[in-house]
C-alpha positions in Angstrom: -0.1 -0.1 -0.1 1.4 3.3 -1.2 0.7 6.5 1.0 -0.6 9.5 -0.7 2.1 11.7 -2.2 0.9 14.6 0.1 1.5 12.4 3.2 4.8 11.1 2.3 7.6 12.3 4.5 10.1 14.8 2.9 13.0 13.3 1.5 11.9 9.8 1.7 10.2 7.8 -1.0 6.7 6.5 -0.5 6.4 3.2 1.0 7.3 0.3 -1.2 9.0 2.6 -3.8 12.9 2.9 -3.6 14.8 5.7 -5.0 18.1 7.4 -4.2 16.5 8.6 -1.0 15.5 5.3 0.3 12.1 3.7 1.2 10.0 4.2 4.3 8.1 1.1 5.2 6.2 -0.4 8.2 5.0 -4.1 9.2 2.3 -4.3 11.6 1.3 -7.5 13.5 -1.4 -7.8 16.2 -2.2 -11.1 18.1 -5.3 -11.8 20.5 -6.9 -14.8 21.6 -10.1 -15.9 20.0 -12.6 -16.5 22.8 -14.7 -18.9 21.0 -11.6 -21.4 20.3 -9.2 -20.3 22.6 -6.4 -20.0 20.1 -4.4 -17.0 18.9 -5.5 -15.1 15.7 -4.0 -12.1 13.9 -6.5 -9.4 13.3 -3.6 -7.2 12.0 -1.1 -8.6 9.7 0.2 -5.9 7.2 3.6 -5.3 5.5 4.9 -2.7 3.1 7.7 -2.6 0.4 10.6 -4.9 1.6 8.5 -6.2 4.8 6.4 -8.8 3.7 4.7 -10.8 6.6 3.1 -14.2 6.2 1.3 -16.5 8.7 2.9 -19.9 8.9 2.2 -23.0 10.7 2.3 -22.6 14.6 2.0 -25.1 17.4 -1.1 -25.5 19.4 -2.6 -22.3 20.3 0.3 -20.2 19.2 0.3 -18.1 16.1 3.5 -18.0 14.1 4.4 -15.1 11.6 7.4 -15.1 9.2 9.1 -11.9 7.8 9.9 -12.4 4.3 12.2 -9.9 2.2 10.4 -8.6 -0.7 13.3 -6.3 -1.8 16.9 -6.1 -0.9 18.0 -4.3 2.1 17.9 -2.4 4.2 20.0 -0.1 2.0 21.5 3.3 2.9 18.6 5.7 3.4 15.8 3.2 4.2 13.7 3.6 7.3 12.1 0.2 8.2 9.8 -0.6 11.0 8.4 -3.7 12.5 5.6 -3.1 15.2 4.3 -6.4 16.8 1.6 -6.5 19.5 0.6 -9.5 21.7 -2.8 -8.7 23.5 -3.8 -10.3 26.7 -3.2 -13.9 26.6 -2.0 -14.4 23.1 0.9 -16.4 22.1 2.8 -15.1 19.1 6.1 -16.2 17.5 7.7 -14.1 14.9 10.8 -15.3 12.7 12.3 -14.4 9.4 12.7 -16.5 6.2 16.4 -15.4 5.8 19.2 -13.3 7.2 18.8 -9.5 6.9 21.6 -8.0 5.0 22.6 -4.3 5.4 23.8 -2.9 2.2 25.2 0.7 1.3 23.0 3.1 -0.4 23.5 5.4 -3.3 23.5 8.8 -1.4 25.6 7.4 1.6 23.0 7.9 4.1 22.5 5.5 7.1 19.7 3.2 7.0 17.4 2.7 10.2 15.6 -0.3 11.2 13.2 -0.1 14.3 11.5 -2.9 16.2 8.8 -2.2 18.7 7.2 -4.9 20.6 4.4 -4.8 23.0 3.3 -7.6 25.3 0.1 -7.3 27.5 -0.5 -9.3 30.7 -0.8 -13.1 30.2 0.6 -12.9 26.6 4.0 -14.5 25.2 5.7 -13.1 22.4 9.0 -14.7 20.8 11.1 -12.5 18.7 13.6 -14.8 16.8 14.7 -13.3 13.5 17.5 -14.7 11.6 20.9 -12.9 11.7 21.6 -9.6 10.6 24.7 -9.1 8.5 26.6 -5.9 8.1 28.2 -5.5 4.7 31.2 -3.5 3.9 30.3 -0.1 3.2 26.9 -0.2 4.9 25.6 1.9 7.8 22.7 0.6 9.7 21.2 2.1 13.0 18.8 -0.9 14.7 16.7 -0.1 17.6 14.8 -2.6 19.5 12.2 -1.5 22.1 10.1 -3.8 24.1 7.3 -2.8 26.5 5.9 -5.4 28.8 3.3 -5.5 31.1 3.7 -7.1 34.7 2.8 -10.7 34.0 4.0 -10.6 30.4 6.5 -13.1 28.9 9.2 -12.5 26.4 11.8 -14.5 24.5 14.0 -12.1 22.2 17.1 -13.0 20.3 19.3 -10.7 18.2 22.4 -11.7 16.3 24.8 -9.6 14.4 27.5 -10.7 11.8 30.2 -8.3 11.2 30.9 -8.8 7.5 30.4 -11.6 4.8 33.3 -14.1 4.6 36.6 -12.4 4.2 35.1 -9.0 4.3 35.4 -6.1 6.5 32.3 -5.0 8.4 30.0 -2.0 7.8 29.2 0.5 10.5 26.5 -1.0 12.6 24.8 0.6 15.7 22.3 -1.4 17.9 20.2 -0.3 20.8 18.0 -2.6 22.8 15.5 -1.1 25.5 13.4 -3.4 27.6 10.7 -1.9 29.9 8.6 -3.9 32.3 5.6 -2.8 34.1 6.6 0.9 33.3 10.4 0.4 34.6 13.6 0.1 32.6 15.2 -3.4 32.9 17.8 -3.1 30.2 18.9 -0.3 27.9 22.3 -1.2 26.1 23.8 0.1 23.0 26.7 -1.6 20.7 28.5 0.2 18.0 30.8 -1.6 15.5 32.8 -1.1 12.4 34.4 2.1 10.8 33.6 5.3 12.6 32.4 3.4 15.9 34.2 4.4 19.2 37.6 2.9 19.8 38.0 -0.4 21.3 34.8 -2.0 20.0 37.0 -4.8 18.4 39.2 -5.0 21.6 39.3 -7.6 24.3 36.7 -5.9 26.5 34.0 -6.0 23.6 34.3 -8.4 20.8 37.8 -9.7 21.1 38.5 -10.0 17.5 35.3 -12.1 16.9 32.9 -11.5 13.9 29.4 -12.5 15.5 27.8 -11.0 18.5 24.4 -11.9 19.9 21.9 -11.4 22.8 19.2 -13.4 24.3 16.7 -11.8 26.5 14.1 -14.0 28.5 11.2 -12.4 30.6 9.0 -14.9 32.6 7.1 -13.9 36.1 8.6 -16.7 37.7 12.0 -15.3 37.6 11.0 -12.7 40.1 11.0 -15.2 42.8 13.5 -17.9 41.4 15.8 -16.3 38.9 18.5 -18.6 37.1 21.8 -18.2 38.6 24.6 -16.2 36.7 26.9 -18.5 34.7 29.2 -18.7 31.8 28.3 -20.7 28.6 31.2 -22.2 27.2 34.2 -19.8 26.5 32.5 -16.7 25.2 29.0 -16.3 26.6 27.5 -15.4 29.9 24.1 -15.6 31.4 23.1 -12.7 33.7 19.9 -12.1 35.8 18.5 -8.7 35.6 17.1 -6.5 38.2 13.4 -7.8 37.5 11.8 -11.0 36.2 14.4 -11.3 33.2 17.7 -12.6 32.1 20.3 -11.7 29.6 22.6 -13.8 27.7 25.3 -12.1 25.9 27.7 -14.3 23.5 30.5 -13.5 20.9 31.8 -16.1 18.2 33.9 -16.6 15.2 31.0 -17.0 13.0 27.2 -17.0 12.7 26.7 -20.8 13.3 28.8 -21.1 16.5 26.9 -18.1 17.8 23.4 -19.6 17.1 24.4 -22.9 18.9 25.3 -20.8 21.9 22.2 -19.0 22.0 20.3 -22.3 21.3 22.1 -24.0 24.3 20.9 -20.9 26.5 17.3 -21.5 25.5 17.6 -25.1 26.4 19.1 -24.3 29.7 16.3 -21.7 30.5 13.6 -24.2 29.8 
């Protein structure tokens, strides 16, 4: 769906049409419980431009949605947004069909990718996309914001890969913010690649590794019985947060070993 020309933001192409200034597109997903059947339905499932959304087969009462890249990108100058809401009692799992590849644009502008997640009481949302690959020459700013009710449940995984095989990375800045019952549980930012603050590839941050990831699990039962802090292998750690949540951070030489580490963390938390 293309926005009317008089409503298009200045300096941006209308949704779904990419030009030298980039494209602006939003995907919206809303999940709620069907009171007649008790299963999760999707009253809103809409995407634009490079953000195509498809309902795929879920398990039990869970609804599953897959993001499918309809265009290459994000390219420099693009502004992409994914908004997902799990209403009271709903169970929603969101993944992607393939890795997201950040590419340089024609005008040298950065690309922006925003993820906004809302989880109401009694609802559960799993945000489990494939890896984000930062290509040489690209500049991508990613912001992920999750707003959770007091009895919401969340499993969130983010993975970043710096460059393709034998390629230097682009510039990548990611910020992850988690709010629970109106209170900030986590607010962290990571910048990598050319122009990032010094030391990002040093022993205190990535230590020369090319893949970095985070896993956040929020469950009401963690408020009284949180998992104990521990290391996971050689380059990952599980840390309880000041609330019903835990954070797993990991670095690895490549995407495959990073995924194995985070999958092991999911099994441990179960």
